[in-house]
FIKOLZA-1660 file (N, C-alpha, C; in steps of 0.1 Angstrom, whole numbers, plus 5000, padded with zeros to 4 digits):
% residues 163
   i   px   py   pz ch aa at
   1 6002 8606 4536  A  M  N
   1 5987 8608 4538  A  M CA
   1 5978 8597 4528  A  M  C
   2 5980 8601 4517  A  F  N
   2 5971 8596 4506  A  F CA
   2 5984 8588 4496  A  F  C
   3 5981 8571 4494  A  K  N
   3 5990 8567 4484  A  K CA
   3 5987 8559 4477  A  K  C
   4 5978 8560 4473  A  S  N
   4 5972 8557 4457  A  S CA
   4 5958 8564 4450  A  S  C
   5 5962 8574 4444  A  I  N
   5 5951 8585 4444  A  I CA
   5 5942 8581 4421  A  I  C
   6 5933 8578 4423  A  L  N
   6 5926 8575 4414  A  L CA
   6 5921 8589 4408  A  L  C
   7 5926 8590 4393  A  V  N
   7 5925 8597 4385  A  V CA
   7 5919 8597 4370  A  V  C
   8 5902 8597 4373  A  P  N
   8 5896 8596 4359  A  P CA
   8 5895 8609 4348  A  P  C
   9 5895 8604 4337  A  T  N
   9 5896 8618 4326  A  T CA
   9 5886 8612 4317  A  T  C
  10 5885 8624 4309  A  D  N
  10 5872 8616 4296  A  D CA
  10 5883 8626 4285  A  D  C
  11 5896 8629 4284  A  G  N
  11 5901 8636 4278  A  G CA
  11 5897 8650 4273  A  G  C
  12 5887 8655 4281  A  T  N
  12 5885 8672 4276  A  T CA
  12 5895 8682 4284  A  T  C
  13 5894 8691 4277  A  P  N
  13 5909 8703 4285  A  P CA
  13 5906 8704 4303  A  P  C
  14 5891 8703 4306  A  L  N
  14 5892 8702 4319  A  L CA
  14 5895 8690 4325  A  L  C
  15 5895 8677 4319  A  S  N
  15 5899 8667 4329  A  S CA
  15 5916 8670 4324  A  S  C
  16 5923 8671 4314  A  A  N
  16 5937 8677 4316  A  A CA
  16 5940 8686 4329  A  A  C
  17 5931 8698 4332  A  V  N
  17 5940 8704 4341  A  V CA
  17 5939 8698 4356  A  V  C
  18 5923 8689 4354  A  A  N
  18 5922 8686 4364  A  A CA
  18 5936 8671 4369  A  A  C
  19 5939 8667 4356  A  V  N
  19 5949 8655 4360  A  V CA
  19 5966 8666 4365  A  V  C
  20 5965 8675 4360  A  S  N
  20 5980 8682 4362  A  S CA
  20 5977 8687 4377  A  S  C
  21 5963 8691 4381  A  K  N
  21 5959 8695 4395  A  K CA
  21 5963 8680 4406  A  K  C
  22 5961 8670 4402  A  A  N
  22 5958 8656 4405  A  A CA
  22 5974 8650 4405  A  A  C
  23 5981 8654 4396  A  I  N
  23 5997 8652 4401  A  I CA
  23 5998 8663 4412  A  I  C
  24 6001 8672 4412  A  E  N
  24 6005 8683 4417  A  E CA
  24 6002 8675 4436  A  E  C
  25 5989 8677 4434  A  F  N
  25 5982 8668 4450  A  F CA
  25 5994 8658 4451  A  F  C
  26 5994 8648 4441  A  A  N
  26 6002 8637 4444  A  A CA
  26 6015 8638 4448  A  A  C
  27 6025 8648 4445  A  K  N
  27 6037 8652 4452  A  K CA
  27 6038 8656 4462  A  K  C
  28 6028 8663 4472  A  L  N
  28 6023 8663 4480  A  L CA
  28 6026 8654 4494  A  L  C
  29 6023 8639 4489  A  N  N
  29 6018 8629 4495  A  N CA
  29 6035 8615 4493  A  N  C
  30 6040 8619 4501  A  P  N
  30 6054 8606 4501  A  P CA
  30 6052 8593 4495  A  P  C
  31 6054 8587 4486  A  D  N
  31 6055 8572 4482  A  D CA
  31 6038 8571 4475  A  D  C
  32 6031 8583 4472  A  C  N
  32 6022 8583 4462  A  C CA
  32 6024 8578 4450  A  C  C
  33 6013 8573 4444  A  Q  N
  33 6011 8566 4431  A  Q CA
  33 5998 8573 4424  A  Q  C
  34 5996 8574 4411  A  I  N
  34 5988 8575 4403  A  I CA
  34 5982 8561 4398  A  I  C
  35 5968 8562 4396  A  V  N
  35 5961 8553 4387  A  V CA
  35 5950 8562 4378  A  V  C
  36 5954 8561 4362  A  G  N
  36 5946 8569 4356  A  G CA
  36 5938 8556 4351  A  G  C
  37 5922 8566 4345  A  I  N
  37 5917 8557 4340  A  I CA
  37 5907 8565 4331  A  I  C
  38 5903 8558 4321  A  T  N
  38 5892 8565 4306  A  T CA
  38 5884 8552 4312  A  T  C
  39 5872 8556 4309  A  V  N
  39 5862 8549 4306  A  V CA
  39 5853 8548 4293  A  V  C
  40 5856 8542 4285  A  A  N
  40 5855 8542 4267  A  A CA
  40 5839 8536 4265  A  A  C
  41 5829 8546 4264  A  E  N
  41 5816 8542 4266  A  E CA
  41 5811 8533 4252  A  E  C
  42 5804 8527 4256  A  L  N
  42 5792 8516 4248  A  L CA
  42 5790 8524 4239  A  L  C
  43 5786 8521 4226  A  M  N
  43 5777 8526 4217  A  M CA
  43 5763 8533 4227  A  M  C
  44 5757 8543 4224  A  P  N
  44 5746 8547 4234  A  P CA
  44 5736 8541 4225  A  P  C
  45 5736 8535 4213  A  F  N
  45 5719 8531 4209  A  F CA
  45 5722 8517 4200  A  F  C
  46 5712 8512 4203  A  A  N
  46 5716 8497 4192  A  A CA
  46 5707 8498 4177  A  A  C
  47 5719 8496 4167  A  A  N
  47 5715 8502 4154  A  A CA
  47 5707 8491 4147  A  A  C
  48 5700 8496 4144  A  V  N
  48 5685 8489 4139  A  V CA
  48 5695 8486 4124  A  V  C
  49 5695 8474 4121  A  E  N
  49 5694 8471 4108  A  E CA
  49 5692 8471 4096  A  E  C
  50 5703 8482 4086  A  G  N
  50 5699 8485 4075  A  G CA
  50 5699 8503 4077  A  G  C
  51 5697 8505 4091  A  V  N
  51 5692 8518 4094  A  V CA
  51 5705 8527 4099  A  V  C
  52 5714 8517 4108  A  G  N
  52 5724 8525 4113  A  G CA
  52 5734 8530 4108  A  G  C
  53 5743 8543 4111  A  L  N
  53 5751 8549 4103  A  L CA
  53 5763 8548 4104  A  L  C
  54 5765 8541 4118  A  V  N
  54 5778 8535 4121  A  V CA
  54 5778 8526 4129  A  V  C
  55 5787 8518 4124  A  D  N
  55 5791 8507 4126  A  D CA
  55 5792 8501 4141  A  D  C
  56 5787 8493 4152  A  P  N
  56 5791 8497 4164  A  P CA
  56 5804 8491 4167  A  P  C
  57 5810 8482 4163  A  D  N
  57 5823 8479 4163  A  D CA
  57 5834 8487 4160  A  D  C
  58 5830 8496 4150  A  K  N
  58 5841 8504 4151  A  K CA
  58 5840 8516 4158  A  K  C
  59 5828 8519 4162  A  Y  N
  59 5827 8531 4170  A  Y CA
  59 5834 8529 4185  A  Y  C
  60 5833 8509 4191  A  E  N
  60 5836 8511 4202  A  E CA
  60 5850 8507 4199  A  E  C
  61 5857 8506 4191  A  K  N
  61 5872 8504 4190  A  K CA
  61 5878 8519 4186  A  K  C
  62 5869 8530 4180  A  G  N
  62 5872 8543 4178  A  G CA
  62 5875 8547 4198  A  G  C
  63 5865 8546 4202  A  M  N
  63 5865 8546 4217  A  M CA
  63 5877 8542 4225  A  M  C
  64 5877 8526 4223  A  R  N
  64 5890 8522 4229  A  R CA
  64 5901 8530 4226  A  R  C
  65 5907 8534 4219  A  D  N
  65 5915 8537 4211  A  D CA
  65 5918 8553 4220  A  D  C
  66 5907 8561 4217  A  M  N
  66 5906 8573 4223  A  M CA
  66 5911 8574 4239  A  M  C
  67 5902 8565 4244  A  A  N
  67 5906 8561 4261  A  A CA
  67 5921 8556 4260  A  A  C
  68 5922 8550 4253  A  Q  N
  68 5941 8546 4252  A  Q CA
  68 5950 8558 4253  A  Q  C
  69 5946 8569 4244  A  K  N
  69 5956 8582 4246  A  K CA
  69 5949 8588 4255  A  K  C
  70 5938 8586 4261  A  C  N
  70 5939 8600 4272  A  C CA
  70 5945 8595 4285  A  C  C
  71 5943 8580 4286  A  V  N
  71 5953 8573 4297  A  V CA
  71 5969 8574 4293  A  V  C
  72 5971 8576 4283  A  N  N
  72 5986 8578 4280  A  N CA
  72 5990 8589 4283  A  N  C
  73 5983 8600 4284  A  K  N
  73 5985 8608 4287  A  K CA
  73 5990 8613 4301  A  K  C
  74 5983 8609 4307  A  I  N
  74 5980 8608 4322  A  I CA
  74 5997 8603 4328  A  I  C
  75 6000 8587 4322  A  D  N
  75 6010 8584 4322  A  D CA
  75 6021 8587 4326  A  D  C
  76 6022 8598 4308  A  E  N
  76 6036 8607 4303  A  E CA
  76 6037 8615 4317  A  E  C
  77 6025 8627 4321  A  A  N
  77 6026 8633 4329  A  A CA
  77 6031 8629 4339  A  A  C
  78 6023 8620 4349  A  A  N
  78 6029 8616 4360  A  A CA
  78 6046 8612 4360  A  A  C
  79 6049 8603 4353  A  K  N
  79 6061 8598 4347  A  K CA
  79 6069 8612 4349  A  K  C
  80 6067 8621 4340  A  A  N
  80 6074 8635 4340  A  A CA
  80 6075 8641 4353  A  A  C
  81 6068 8640 4366  A  A  N
  81 6065 8648 4377  A  A CA
  81 6072 8635 4384  A  A  C
  82 6075 8625 4383  A  G  N
  82 6083 8614 4392  A  G CA
  82 6073 8606 4398  A  G  C
  83 6064 8607 4393  A  I  N
  83 6049 8601 4401  A  I CA
  83 6047 8584 4396  A  I  C
  84 6049 8575 4400  A  P  N
  84 6046 8563 4398  A  P CA
  84 6032 8563 4394  A  P  C
  85 6028 8556 4381  A  C  N
  85 6018 8552 4374  A  C CA
  85 6012 8544 4365  A  C  C
  86 5998 8543 4369  A  K  N
  86 5993 8526 4365  A  K CA
  86 5980 8532 4357  A  K  C
  87 5981 8525 4343  A  T  N
  87 5968 8531 4337  A  T CA
  87 5953 8519 4337  A  T  C
  88 5946 8524 4325  A  I  N
  88 5934 8513 4330  A  I CA
  88 5925 8519 4321  A  I  C
  89 5920 8513 4309  A  V  N
  89 5909 8513 4300  A  V CA
  89 5898 8503 4300  A  V  C
  90 5886 8513 4304  A  A  N
  90 5872 8502 4309  A  A CA
  90 5865 8508 4298  A  A  C
  91 5856 8495 4294  A  Q  N
  91 5843 8500 4283  A  Q CA
  91 5836 8496 4297  A  Q  C
  92 5824 8507 4290  A  S  N
  92 5812 8504 4298  A  S CA
  92 5802 8516 4297  A  S  C
  93 5789 8512 4295  A  S  N
  93 5778 8525 4296  A  S CA
  93 5781 8530 4308  A  S  C
  94 5781 8531 4318  A  T  N
  94 5783 8533 4332  A  T CA
  94 5795 8538 4338  A  T  C
  95 5802 8548 4332  A  P  N
  95 5815 8551 4335  A  P CA
  95 5819 8555 4357  A  P  C
  96 5807 8559 4357  A  S  N
  96 5804 8560 4374  A  S CA
  96 5810 8543 4383  A  S  C
  97 5802 8541 4375  A  E  N
  97 5809 8521 4380  A  E CA
  97 5815 8518 4378  A  E  C
  98 5824 8517 4368  A  E  N
  98 5839 8515 4368  A  E CA
  98 5849 8521 4370  A  E  C
  99 5843 8538 4376  A  I  N
  99 5859 8543 4383  A  I CA
  99 5854 8540 4399  A  I  C
 100 5843 8536 4402  A  L  N
 100 5842 8532 4418  A  L CA
 100 5849 8518 4413  A  L  C
 101 5849 8506 4411  A  K  N
 101 5856 8498 4407  A  K CA
 101 5870 8496 4406  A  K  C
 102 5873 8503 4400  A  A  N
 102 5884 8509 4395  A  A CA
 102 5896 8511 4412  A  A  C
 103 5887 8522 4414  A  A  N
 103 5895 8525 4432  A  A CA
 103 5894 8514 4438  A  A  C
 104 5886 8503 4441  A  S  N
 104 5883 8491 4449  A  S CA
 104 5892 8480 4446  A  S  C
 105 5895 8479 4431  A  D  N
 105 5906 8473 4425  A  D CA
 105 5921 8476 4430  A  D  C
 106 5920 8484 4429  A  N  N
 106 5936 8486 4428  A  N CA
 106 5941 8495 4443  A  N  C
 107 5934 8492 4452  A  G  N
 107 5935 8498 4463  A  G CA
 107 5936 8513 4464  A  G  C
 108 5930 8521 4459  A  C  N
 108 5928 8537 4460  A  C CA
 108 5923 8537 4471  A  C  C
 109 5928 8552 4477  A  D  N
 109 5923 8559 4488  A  D CA
 109 5921 8568 4489  A  D  C
 110 5919 8573 4474  A  L  N
 110 5913 8590 4471  A  L CA
 110 5910 8588 4456  A  L  C
 111 5898 8596 4456  A  I  N
 111 5895 8597 4435  A  I CA
 111 5897 8610 4434  A  I  C
 112 5903 8613 4426  A  F  N
 112 5905 8629 4425  A  F CA
 112 5901 8631 4407  A  F  C
 113 5888 8638 4407  A  M  N
 113 5881 8638 4392  A  M CA
 113 5878 8655 4389  A  M  C
 114 5872 8658 4378  A  A  N
 114 5871 8668 4375  A  A CA
 114 5857 8668 4375  A  A  C
 115 5853 8682 4374  A  S  N
 115 5832 8677 4373  A  S CA
 115 5834 8691 4362  A  S  C
 116 5824 8686 4352  A  H  N
 116 5820 8699 4344  A  H CA
 116 5807 8710 4345  A  H  C
 117 5804 8705 4355  A  G  N
 117 5793 8714 4365  A  G CA
 117 5780 8719 4355  A  G  C
 118 5772 8705 4349  A  R  N
 118 5762 8708 4339  A  R CA
 118 5752 8707 4347  A  R  C
 119 5742 8723 4347  A  K  N
 119 5730 8721 4349  A  K CA
 119 5718 8717 4344  A  K  C
 120 5708 8723 4350  A  G  N
 120 5697 8718 4345  A  G CA
 120 5692 8705 4335  A  G  C
 121 5687 8710 4323  A  M  N
 121 5682 8699 4317  A  M CA
 121 5697 8689 4312  A  M  C
 122 5707 8692 4310  A  N  N
 122 5721 8687 4306  A  N CA
 122 5722 8681 4317  A  N  C
 123 5720 8681 4325  A  R  N
 123 5725 8674 4337  A  R CA
 123 5714 8662 4336  A  R  C
 124 5701 8666 4339  A  V  N
 124 5687 8652 4338  A  V CA
 124 5694 8645 4324  A  V  C
 125 5696 8649 4318  A  L  N
 125 5700 8644 4301  A  L CA
 125 5713 8637 4300  A  L  C
 126 5721 8642 4306  A  L  N
 126 5733 8637 4304  A  L CA
 126 5740 8629 4316  A  L  C
 127 5734 8627 4327  A  G  N
 127 5736 8624 4341  A  G CA
 127 5753 8631 4343  A  G  C
 128 5755 8628 4359  A  S  N
 128 5763 8633 4363  A  S CA
 128 5775 8626 4370  A  S  C
 129 5786 8620 4358  A  N  N
 129 5793 8609 4365  A  N CA
 129 5800 8608 4379  A  N  C
 130 5801 8623 4378  A  T  N
 130 5808 8631 4391  A  T CA
 130 5800 8628 4404  A  T  C
 131 5788 8633 4405  A  Q  N
 131 5776 8633 4414  A  Q CA
 131 5774 8622 4418  A  Q  C
 132 5772 8606 4407  A  K  N
 132 5775 8593 4410  A  K CA
 132 5789 8592 4420  A  K  C
 133 5795 8593 4416  A  V  N
 133 5809 8589 4425  A  V CA
 133 5805 8595 4439  A  V  C
 134 5806 8600 4439  A  L  N
 134 5803 8612 4448  A  L CA
 134 5795 8602 4460  A  L  C
 135 5784 8603 4457  A  S  N
 135 5773 8594 4460  A  S CA
 135 5774 8582 4467  A  S  C
 136 5785 8577 4458  A  E  N
 136 5782 8564 4463  A  E CA
 136 5800 8553 4467  A  E  C
 137 5809 8565 4467  A  S  N
 137 5822 8563 4469  A  S CA
 137 5825 8558 4488  A  S  C
 138 5830 8549 4487  A  K  N
 138 5835 8544 4500  A  K CA
 138 5845 8552 4505  A  K  C
 139 5854 8562 4501  A  I  N
 139 5866 8568 4500  A  I CA
 139 5861 8583 4496  A  I  C
 140 5875 8592 4502  A  P  N
 140 5870 8606 4496  A  P CA
 140 5876 8605 4485  A  P  C
 141 5865 8618 4479  A  V  N
 141 5868 8624 4465  A  V CA
 141 5866 8640 4465  A  V  C
 142 5882 8643 4456  A  I  N
 142 5882 8655 4456  A  I CA
 142 5877 8661 4442  A  I  C
 143 5870 8670 4439  A  V  N
 143 5865 8674 4426  A  V CA
 143 5872 8685 4426  A  V  C
 144 5879 8690 4411  A  Y  N
 144 5883 8702 4405  A  Y CA
 144 5872 8706 4397  A  Y  C
 145 5867 8719 4403  A  R  N
 145 5859 8726 4391  A  R CA
 145 5863 8742 4395  A  R  C
 146 5866 8743 4384  A  P  N
 146 5870 8759 4378  A  P CA
 146 5863 8771 4383  A  P  C
 147 5854 8769 4388  A  E  N
 147 5843 8779 4391  A  E CA
 147 5849 8781 4402  A  E  C
 148 5848 8770 4412  A  I  N
 148 5847 8772 4425  A  I CA
 148 5865 8770 4431  A  I  C
 149 5876 8771 4422  A  A  N
 149 5888 8770 4425  A  A CA
 149 5893 8781 4435  A  A  C
 150 5903 8783 4444  A  P  N
 150 5898 8791 4451  A  P CA
 150 5909 8808 4446  A  P  C
 151 5905 8820 4451  A  E  N
 151 5914 8827 4447  A  E CA
 151 5929 8827 4447  A  E  C
 152 5940 8829 4438  A  P  N
 152 5955 8829 4440  A  P CA
 152 5953 8837 4450  A  P  C
 153 5966 8832 4464  A  G  N
 153 5969 8839 4478  A  G CA
 153 5960 8835 4489  A  G  C
 154 5952 8828 4483  A  S  N
 154 5937 8827 4493  A  S CA
 154 5940 8817 4504  A  S  C
 155 5950 8809 4505  A  G  N
 155 5959 8795 4509  A  G CA
 155 5949 8784 4508  A  G  C
 156 5939 8781 4506  A  A  N
 156 5927 8772 4502  A  A CA
 156 5934 8766 4487  A  A  C
 157 5935 8751 4489  A  Q  N
 157 5940 8748 4476  A  Q CA
 157 5927 8739 4470  A  Q  C
 158 5925 8730 4479  A  W  N
 158 5917 8716 4475  A  W CA
 158 5906 8715 4478  A  W  C
 159 5892 8712 4477  A  D  N
 159 5879 8718 4475  A  D CA
 159 5876 8696 4479  A  D  C
 160 5878 8693 4489  A  L  N
 160 5877 8675 4491  A  L CA
 160 5863 8678 4495  A  L  C
 161 5854 8672 4486  A  M  N
 161 5839 8667 4492  A  M CA
 161 5834 8649 4490  A  M  C
 162 5829 8654 4499  A  G  N
 162 5817 8641 4502  A  G CA
 162 5822 8633 4518  A  G  C
 163 5833 8640 4520  A  F  N
 163 5836 8634 4538  A  F CA
 163 5842 8645 4542  A  F  C
% end
C-alpha cells in the first residue's frame, strides 16, 4: 500500500514512540522505506550586538548536531527492524514547510508524525507543526497522539487524519 513514509521527529519521547509506531506500520507494507527528518530550527531571535547571550553560529551548530542525533536514532531503529531508511537534516524557522518539502522531494506517499496536543495559549504561541502539515499536505498524514490511542484489543490501530 505505502512505499515511502516520511517520519519527522523532534527528539522528544513522544516522537520516539511515534517513530517506533511508524516502523511497525512500515512493516505492514511490503517494500516500504522510511524517510526520517529532523528540522533544526534557526535561532528564534536576532541577537543585538553586545546584548545577546548566545552565539547564533554556536546555537545553530548545536541544533544541527541534535537533529543529526535524532535522525541517526530513526536510521538505527529502522535498520534493526529490516526497513530501509534515508535520513534528512534540514534547517529552517518553519519546520512544517521543510516536512512537506521533504515529503515531495523524496516521493513519499505518507507522513507519519506525532502531535504534542498543545492547547490554549501554548498552541497560539508555539503553533502546531502537525496542524500545519495536516492542513497543507497533499498526501495522507497519520498522527500519533497517545491520548487518542485505541484501547488494547479494540482492533483499531491507526488514526488516519486528513484523508
